[in-house]
C-alpha positions as CSV (number, residue, x, y, z in Angstrom):
1,M,95.7,100.1,133.3
2,A,97.8,98.8,130.5
3,T,99.1,98.6,127.4
4,Y,98.7,96.5,124.9
5,A,100.2,96.5,121.5
6,I,98.8,94.1,118.4
7,G,100.2,93.2,115.3
8,D,99.2,93.7,112.0
9,L,95.2,93.4,111.7
10,Q,94.5,93.2,107.8
11,G,90.8,93.3,108.2
12,C,91.0,90.6,110.3
13,F,87.9,92.3,113.1
14,T,86.4,88.8,114.0
15,E,90.1,88.0,115.4
16,F,90.5,91.4,116.6
17,Q,87.5,91.2,118.7
18,R,88.5,87.7,119.6
19,L,91.8,88.5,120.9
20,I,91.0,92.3,122.7
21,D,88.4,89.9,124.1
22,L,91.1,87.5,125.5
23,I,93.2,90.3,127.2
24,R,89.7,92.1,128.6
25,F,91.0,95.0,127.0
26,D,88.3,98.4,128.9
27,P,88.9,101.2,126.6
28,V,88.0,103.2,129.9
29,Q,91.4,102.3,131.6
30,D,93.7,100.5,129.3
31,R,95.5,100.8,125.7
32,L,95.7,99.8,122.7
33,W,99.0,100.9,120.3
34,L,98.6,99.4,117.0
35,V,101.8,98.6,114.7
36,G,99.9,99.5,111.8
37,D,98.3,97.6,108.1
38,I,94.6,98.3,110.0
39,V,93.1,97.5,106.5
40,N,93.3,94.9,103.1
41,R,93.8,91.2,102.3
42,G,91.3,90.8,105.2
43,P,87.3,90.4,105.3
44,D,86.3,93.3,107.4
45,S,88.5,96.5,107.0
46,L,85.7,98.6,107.4
47,S,84.5,97.4,110.1
48,L,88.0,97.8,112.4
49,L,88.8,101.7,110.6
50,R,84.9,102.2,112.5
51,Y,85.5,100.5,115.8
52,I,89.2,102.1,116.2
53,K,88.4,105.4,115.3
54,Q,85.5,105.4,117.4
55,A,87.3,104.6,120.1
56,G,88.8,108.0,120.2
57,D,92.4,108.1,122.9
58,A,91.7,104.4,123.9
59,I,93.7,103.7,121.1
60,L,96.4,104.9,118.9
61,M,98.0,103.8,115.9
62,V,100.6,104.4,112.9
63,L,100.1,104.1,109.3
64,G,101.3,100.6,107.1
65,N,102.0,100.6,103.7
66,H,98.1,99.2,103.1
67,D,97.0,101.6,104.9
68,L,98.9,104.6,103.0
69,H,97.5,102.2,99.8
70,L,94.0,102.5,101.1
71,L,94.6,106.2,100.6
72,T,96.1,106.5,97.5
73,V,93.7,104.6,96.0
74,A,90.9,106.4,97.4
75,A,92.7,109.6,95.8
76,G,92.1,108.6,92.5
77,K,96.2,107.8,92.3
78,A,96.6,103.7,92.7
79,K,94.3,101.1,91.7
80,N,92.3,99.4,93.8
81,L,94.0,95.2,92.9
82,S,92.7,92.1,92.6
83,H,94.2,90.9,95.9
84,D,92.8,94.7,97.5
85,T,89.4,94.3,100.0
86,L,89.2,98.4,99.8
87,Q,85.6,98.3,98.7
88,P,83.6,98.3,101.2
89,I,85.3,101.5,102.4
90,L,85.3,102.7,99.2
91,D,81.6,102.4,99.1
92,A,80.6,103.5,102.8
93,P,77.9,106.0,103.4
94,D,80.6,107.5,105.8
95,R,83.8,106.8,103.2
96,E,84.8,110.8,103.5
97,E,84.9,111.1,107.3
98,L,86.9,107.6,107.7
99,L,89.2,108.7,105.0
100,H,89.3,112.6,106.7
101,W,90.5,110.7,110.1
102,L,93.2,108.1,108.7
103,R,95.2,110.9,106.8
104,H,95.1,112.4,110.6
105,Q,97.3,109.6,111.7
106,K,100.4,109.0,113.3
107,L,103.6,107.5,111.3
108,F,105.7,107.3,114.3
109,H,105.1,107.4,118.1
110,S,107.6,107.2,121.3
111,E,106.7,107.2,124.4
112,D,109.5,106.7,127.4
113,S,111.6,104.4,126.1
114,Y,109.1,102.8,123.3
115,A,108.4,103.5,119.9
116,M,106.1,102.2,117.5
117,V,106.3,102.2,113.4
118,H,105.3,99.7,111.2
119,A,108.0,98.7,109.6
120,G,111.6,100.4,110.7
121,L,114.0,103.0,111.6
122,L,117.1,103.4,109.1
123,P,120.6,102.9,110.8
124,S,121.1,106.3,110.4
125,W,118.1,107.7,112.7
126,S,117.8,108.8,116.2
127,I,114.5,108.1,118.2
128,S,114.1,112.2,118.4
129,Q,115.3,112.2,114.4
130,A,112.2,109.6,113.6
131,K,109.7,111.4,115.3
132,Q,110.3,114.9,113.2
133,L,110.6,113.3,109.3
134,A,107.4,111.1,110.2
135,R,106.0,114.6,111.1
136,E,107.4,116.2,108.0
137,V,104.6,113.0,106.3
138,E,101.8,113.7,108.5
139,N,102.1,117.4,108.2
140,A,102.3,116.8,104.2
141,L,99.0,114.0,104.5
142,Q,97.1,116.3,106.8
143,Q,97.8,120.0,104.0
144,D,94.5,120.9,101.9
145,N,97.2,119.5,98.7
146,Y,97.6,116.0,100.2
147,L,96.8,114.4,96.8
148,D,100.2,116.4,95.1
149,L,101.6,113.2,98.0
150,F,100.1,110.3,96.9
151,S,100.9,111.5,93.2
152,R,104.4,110.9,94.4
153,I,104.0,108.5,96.5
154,Y,105.2,105.4,94.7
155,G,108.5,104.8,93.8
156,D,111.4,102.5,95.4
157,E,114.2,105.4,94.5
158,P,116.0,106.8,96.4
159,D,116.4,103.5,98.4
160,Y,118.9,105.5,100.8
161,W,118.8,108.1,102.7
162,Q,120.8,111.9,103.2
163,D,120.1,114.4,105.3
164,E,120.2,116.9,101.7
165,W,116.8,114.7,100.3
166,V,113.9,118.1,99.7
167,D,110.7,117.6,99.1
168,Y,108.8,114.3,97.5
169,M,112.0,112.3,96.8
170,R,112.8,113.1,100.8
171,L,109.4,112.1,101.9
172,R,109.1,109.3,99.5
173,V,112.5,107.6,101.2
174,I,110.9,108.9,104.8
175,I,107.3,106.8,103.8
176,N,109.5,103.8,102.5
177,A,111.8,103.7,105.0
178,M,108.8,103.7,107.4
179,T,106.7,101.4,106.1
180,R,108.3,99.1,103.7
181,M,111.3,98.1,104.7
182,R,112.6,94.8,106.1
183,V,116.0,94.8,105.3
184,C,119.4,97.2,104.3
185,T,122.8,97.9,103.8
186,L,125.1,98.7,107.2
187,E,125.2,102.2,105.0
188,G,121.3,102.0,105.3
189,K,120.9,101.1,101.4
190,M,117.1,99.5,101.6
191,N,116.3,96.3,99.1
192,F,112.4,96.6,99.6
193,T,111.9,93.2,97.3
194,Y,113.2,90.7,99.5
195,K,110.1,89.6,101.8
196,G,111.6,86.0,103.7
197,N,113.2,84.7,106.7
198,L,116.0,85.5,108.7
199,H,118.3,82.3,107.2
200,S,117.9,83.1,103.7
201,I,118.5,87.3,103.8
202,P,120.9,88.9,100.6
203,S,124.2,88.8,100.9
204,G,125.3,92.0,102.6
205,Y,122.0,92.8,104.1
206,F,121.4,93.4,107.7
207,P,117.2,92.6,109.1
208,W,116.9,96.4,110.0
209,F,117.4,96.2,113.8
210,N,120.9,93.8,113.8
211,V,122.8,96.9,112.0
212,P,125.6,97.5,114.3
213,H,125.4,100.7,115.8
214,R,121.9,101.1,115.1
215,I,121.4,104.9,116.9
216,S,118.0,103.5,118.3
217,Q,118.7,100.9,119.7
218,N,118.6,102.2,123.4
219,S,114.9,102.2,122.5
220,T,113.1,99.4,122.3
221,I,111.1,99.8,118.8
222,I,107.8,97.5,118.6
223,C,107.2,96.8,114.8
224,G,104.5,94.3,112.6
225,H,105.3,94.6,108.7
226,W,107.2,90.7,108.3
227,S,104.8,88.1,108.9
228,A,108.0,85.9,108.2
229,L,110.1,87.5,110.6
230,G,106.9,86.6,112.5
231,L,106.5,87.2,116.6
232,H,110.4,88.6,117.5
233,I,111.3,89.9,120.6
234,T,115.1,90.8,121.9
235,D,116.0,94.0,124.5
236,N,115.4,96.5,122.2
237,L,112.4,95.3,119.3
238,I,109.3,93.8,119.7
239,A,108.2,92.7,116.0
240,L,104.3,92.0,116.1
241,D,103.3,90.6,112.7
242,T,102.1,87.0,112.9
243,G,100.7,86.5,109.8
244,C,97.0,86.8,111.6
245,V,95.8,87.5,107.6
246,W,97.5,84.6,105.9
247,G,96.0,82.3,108.5
248,G,98.8,82.5,111.3
249,R,98.4,83.8,114.7
250,L,97.3,87.6,115.9
251,T,99.1,88.8,118.3
252,A,99.5,91.7,121.4
253,I,101.8,91.8,124.5
254,R,101.6,93.8,126.7
255,L,104.1,96.1,127.6
256,E,104.0,96.8,131.3
257,D,105.6,93.5,131.7
258,Q,105.8,92.0,127.9
259,K,103.3,89.0,129.0
260,V,102.1,87.9,125.2
261,F,98.8,87.1,123.9
262,Q,98.1,85.2,121.0
263,L,95.1,83.7,118.9
264,S,94.8,81.2,115.7
265,C,93.6,82.8,112.6
266,A,90.8,81.6,109.9
267,Q,92.9,81.8,106.5
């Protein structure tokens, strides 16, 4: 039995199939962890959603910003943008079944010494607090009035955390940190516009995982979202977004021995 984590798929179903063949994934014995952004920009998000849903407990995923964007567009609370590739899902006969399943996926997962989130964790959050905060968002997504959340999900403010935040302001900060953040200040103020590499980060900001004294640093966090960062593995971080949808690579790592598997992707 092995557990593999795989980087952002973004609708690249053909490459996903090639990668699970490469690692010889056995859904009876093995497990896949997916770091989110399953859908959008790539050519076949619909097939990916169907495959992952049908795999049951063999595949565990966390939600990324593109996955939440799909749910928000489907709810009529955001526009289907010109560069989106979500329409096949929106037109699918099993659309409602797939969207209901997606709404019930995790925002954050922790197990043994590993934790998984799409983008990152604010420096003041412990693993246990992150799990609790993610559960607040997950509960909101799964309630009958989930449309209220999608009406308020977008916005860059507030861009920092306070335990006193309440209602949709609180949920927005949690979502933004876990699905959009790349860099933040020592105090945890987030910058959502920066998408570059490690060498041109604006003054006063740090990669979220390099903030000194980050409370979650004793766990190894598996994430994606930051394609300009690429494959980045340290003692307490495994970043796996290697830009498959942009013609980069698709990356998997076997957690038991941290062996890396990669293949090239068509742009």
